N, C-alpha and C positions, 0 to 999 in steps of 0.2 A: 443656527448657532452651532459652533463646533462642539463635538463630543469631547468630554473630558476623559482622559485616560484613567481607567480604574487602577487601584493599587496592584502592583506586581504584574501589570499587563506586559511589561517588558519581557518577562519570563515566557510569554506566549508568542513572542515574535517569530520563533523558529517553527512556523507552521507550513512546511513545504510539501513533504512527500510521503506521509504515512499516517492514516487515521484508521484505527481499528474500531469496530463496534463490538464491545464486550457484553456478553449476556449477563444480565443481573438477575439470575434465577437460581433457586436451590436445585442442584442436579437431581433428576428423577432417574428411576431405574432405566437402564438402556433397553430400548425396544427398536425394532425395525421400523423405518419410516413407511407411511402409507404410500400407495400409488399416487400419481399426480392427479390432483383435482384442478383441472384447468380453469373452471369458473372461479374457484376460491383464489387461485394464483392471480388471475387478472383483477379480481375484486380487491385483493390486498395491495396490488401494485397501484391501482387507481387511487386507493386511499393515501398512498405516499404522495401522489400529486395533489390531492385535495388538502393534505396537511401543509402544503406550502412549497413542495419541490417543483421546480419548473418542468423538468423532464427526467424520466427514468426509464431504463430498459433492463430486461432481465432474461436470463436463459437458465432453465432448470432441466435436469436430466435424471432419470431413474433407469439405469441400465439402457435398454433400447428405446425407452419412451422419452420424448423430449417435448418441452414447451418453451415458447418464446413470446414475450409480451413487451409492451411499451405503454407509457402513460404520460400525457402532458405535451409540451411544445418544445421544439428544437430551437425556436427563435421567438423571444417574447414580443418582438415588434411585428413580425409577419404572421405569427401564430402557426407557422409551419409545424406539423406534428412530428414527434419523435417516432423512430422505427426501431424494431428490435435488432436489426443488423447493422446499426450505425457504428462507425469506428470511433474510438474513445481513447483519451489519454489515461492510462491505467496507473501512472505514478509508481509507488513503491512495490507494486507487484513485479516490476522490473527486477527487484532484488532476488526473487526466486530464480529468474532466468540467469542472472549473474552468478549466483551461488552454484547453480547446476553446472555452469561452464567451468568454474573453479574446481568443482569436484571431478569433472572429467579429467582435469590435469592431475588431480590427486590419484585417480585411477591409473594414469599413464606414468606415474612416478616422478612427474615434473614439479609437484608441489607437495609439501608436507604440512598437514593442517596444524601441527603443533610446533612448527618451526617459527622463529621470529620473523616478522615481516622485513626487518632490516637485512636479512640474508638475501632477499630478492630485490629490495628497493632501498638500498642504503642512503641514497640521496633524497628520496622522497620522504622517508620516515627515518631521520638520522638519530644518532646518539642513544641515550638510555631507553627512550621510548621504542626505538626500532629494535632494541635487544629484548625488550620485555613483552611487547605486544605480538601475539601470534596470529597466524592466518585465521585460526578458529575464532579468536576473540573479535576479529573484524566481522566475521560472518554472523556471529551470534550477538553482536552489540555489547560485548563485555570489555572492549578495549579501553574505555574511558576517554577516548578521543572525542572532542566536542563536535557538535553539528556546525556546519558552515553557513546555514541558511540565514541566520541573523546578520552575519557579516556581508554576505552577498547581496542581501536585500535589507539594508539598515532601517528603512522607514517602517518595516514591520514591527520594530521595537517601540514605535511611538504609541499606537500603531496607525499607519496610513498606507495607502497604495502608491505613494509617489515613486518609490524605487521599482515597484512592479511595472509601472508605465515606462519608466526610464530605461528599463532593461529588456523591453519586448524583443528587440533584435540584437541584443548584445551577445557576443560569442565568448563564453567562459572557457578557459583551458582547465582540464582536470587538475593540473598541478597547482593552479591558483586556488581552486576550491579546497584542496588538501591543505595548503598553507593557511587558509582561513581557519580550518578546523584545528590544526595543530597549534595555532596561536591562541585559541580559546583555553580557558581554564579546564583542566581535566575534570571529568564528571565523577571518576572513581579511579582507584588504582587498577592497573591492568588485571583483568580476570576476577576482580573483587566486587563486581556489581554489574547491573544491567542498565544501559542507557542508550536509547535509540539515537543513531547518528548517521546521517547520509554520507558523511565523510568516509565512514568505514567502507562503503560500497564503491565510492569513487576510487579509493585505494585498491580495492579488489579488481576494478577494471584495469588499473595500471599494472597490477600483478599479472593479469591475463596477457596484456600486451608484452610484458617482459618475458614471460615463459613461452609464448606462442610465436612471437615475432609478427603478430597480426593485430591491427586495431581491434580493441575489445568488442566494439559493436558489430564489426564484421565477423569476428570469431563466433559470437553468440548467435548471430543470424545463421551462419553456415552449420554450426554444430549443435545448436539447441532448438532454434525456431523451426528450421526446415525439417530436421529429423522427427519433430513432433507432429508434422503434417499441418502446420499453421499457414494459411493462405493470406490472411489479412492482419498479420502481426509484424511490426517493423519498428526500427529506430528511425524517426523522421530526419531526413537530410536537410530540410528547410523549416522555417517556422510554421509551415502549413501542414494540415492533415490531408492525406492524399484522397481518401474516399469520402463517401457521404457521411456527414457527422452533424452533431448538434453544436450550437454555440455553448460556451462553458462560462458560467457567471460566478464571480467572486464577490462575496458580501463582507468578508473580513470582520465578522461579528458586529456588523452594522456600521463600521468605519468607512466602508465604501458603499454609499447610499445615493442613488439606487445601485444594485449590483452591476458590475462591469464585465463585459465579455473579454476573456483572455484565451479564446480558442486559437488565436494566431499568436504563437510564442516560440522563440528560439529555446529549445529544451536542453541546450548544452549546460544549463545550470543544474540539471538533474542527471544527465548522462547515464552511466551504468547503475545509478541509484534510483532512477525514476523516469526515464524518457520514453519508454515503449508506448506505442499505439497498438490497440487490438480491438477485436469485437468480443462480445460476451461469449459467443459460441467458441471462439478460438481459445479463450481462457479456460473454459471447461475442458476442451480438447487437450490443452497443454498440461493441466494438472492431472488429467487421466493418464496421459503418456508418462509423466514424471513418476507418479505413484505406482504405476504398474511396470516400471523398469525399462521403459523404452528410450529414456534420455540418459540415465546413469544406471549402473548396476546395483545389485542388492546391498553390497557392503557400503558403497557411497551413499545410497539412500538411507541406510541405517545411521550413518554419520549425520546426514541432513536432519534426521528426525530425533537426534540426541539433543534434548532441550535444557534450557535454564528457565527458572520461574520468573514471571513478570508480576510484580505485586503492587498493590495500591499502598498509600501511606499507612494504612492500618495492618498491613501484612497479608491481606487477602490475595490469593493467586488469581490474576485476571486471565492469564494465558500462559502458555509454555512456548518459548521461542527457540527454534533450532537454528539451522544454517539457511537463512533466507526463506524460512518456512515456519509457521507456528501452528499450534494445536489449540482448539477451543473445545470445551466440553459442553455439549448441548443436551437437552433432555432426552434425545433419541440416540446419543452416542458421541463419539469423538470425531471432529472434523479438522482437516488440515488445509492450509492455504495462506493467503496474505491479503492485505488491503493496500490501497493507495490513494493519495490525494495530492493533486497539483492545483495550481491556481484555477479554480472554476470547475474542476472535475474530480469526482470521487468514485472509487470502485471497491467492491469486496468480492472475493472469490473463495469458496470453500468446497471441499470434497471429502467424502468419507475415505478411509484408508485404502479401500479397494478401487476407488475412482468410479463407484456405481451411482451414488446419490450426490448431485452437484448443483451448485448455484453460483452464478456470476451476475452481479447487478451493478449498473453504472448510474451516477447522479450528475446533473448538470448545474447544480447550485451548491456552492461550498461555503462553510463557516457562516451558515445562516442562523446559528444560535447567537445568544447574547452572553456576556460574561458576568459572573458574580464579582463581588468585591475583591476576593483574592486573585481574580483573573482566570477562573475556570469556566468552561462553557456550561451554560445551564441547559437542562433537558428541553427539547423542542418537540412539538407534535409529530414532525416528520421523522424524528429518531424512533419514536414509539411505533409509528406506522411501518417504518422500514423493518423494525424488529419483527413485527407480526408477519410481514411478507417473507422474511428470511426463514422464520421458523415454520411457516406453512410450506415453503419450498423444500426444506431439508427434513422436517419431521412430520409433515402431513397433518392429518387431523389432530394428532397428539400435540403438536406445536400450537395449533389454533386453540385448543382447549386450555392450554396453560396460559397463553397470552390474553385470553378473554378476561382474566381477573385483574389485570393492571399492567403497568409498564414492563416491557420485556428487555429493552436495550437502553444503553446510555452511551453518549459519545466518549470515546477514549483516545485522544490524540497520543500516539505512542511517544512523541518527543517530550511530553510533559511528565513522564515517569522516570525520574532520575534516582536510581538506586545505588 
């Protein structure tokens, strides 16, 4: 029997390239994280798999000490196991790469963060909006420009996976995605609220092309990925992932049942907003290079870390979003990074400000939760287990003690928070 769509589920259709896991804890006094407990890290990662996650891999670092682990299967049919070094679609973590590239152009004097985007792209963002929306507003999601995902994949608003299947090998042009976003109703007046939108970062990619004369993905590869020393991070040129990888399964909150493999997919629908492939080790290496000044200089990094609050409907601050980078307050301190979700694959990467304590974790089953009547994802045991693993990784025994008493995390799709 076909599932009936819950009320307001149309609002949840734009579930493409960014899912954060927000800690639902009362902040504790800041303390240094413990050294890595390898047995506890593997045990908490195994628990994520037992809670329903098909496959997961994790890389944790404490200064010179590193741990890598994996749990579960890379293919539910063959039972091929996952490995810690597998390549993975990291979704909106791409936004940090894109923002860093734009800030390089700010350093060179080619881009002014507070200039209207219409100065650079008058035909892409024309008229009043082009005069009011600044480059900074694009990068910190305060532009008010709508997300294009619901228009590019209209069946998600039903919801169903029909358009996901139809567009597996479709090539989207960035300008087409921007038109979808601009055609949608504004989420807020420019600069007057925070609303996550992939359209912002597709425009940022077009801005890069305009000021560098180079395709954005090529520029980011040459000036961000390579200088950071990343060997297995890239924008895919085909629908295929080049190296060893897991299959990536999408459940769409139970509307794709059984979950379907979307690991082969033309990622032009995400582009400079979410197309990057990387390993978990490479993500840790990237954020370490970024936060220690090896990608952009101190002044540009300070701009990147200048944040606006992201709040829930009750006004509680869930995170602070900068320029392609956000901050979360954990019981053991402040951590910076981003998350990502594409069809079938989820990722979270967090680092302390010095790039010493780090975690990157990938998931191979997405939107495994179910929806409540208003259309919000309900907590799932895998969310709780993932929260325990992440706090063990970043806060050591202190995190484990805090999470022993109850739920630590809840899913927070960024796109659902329209302020």
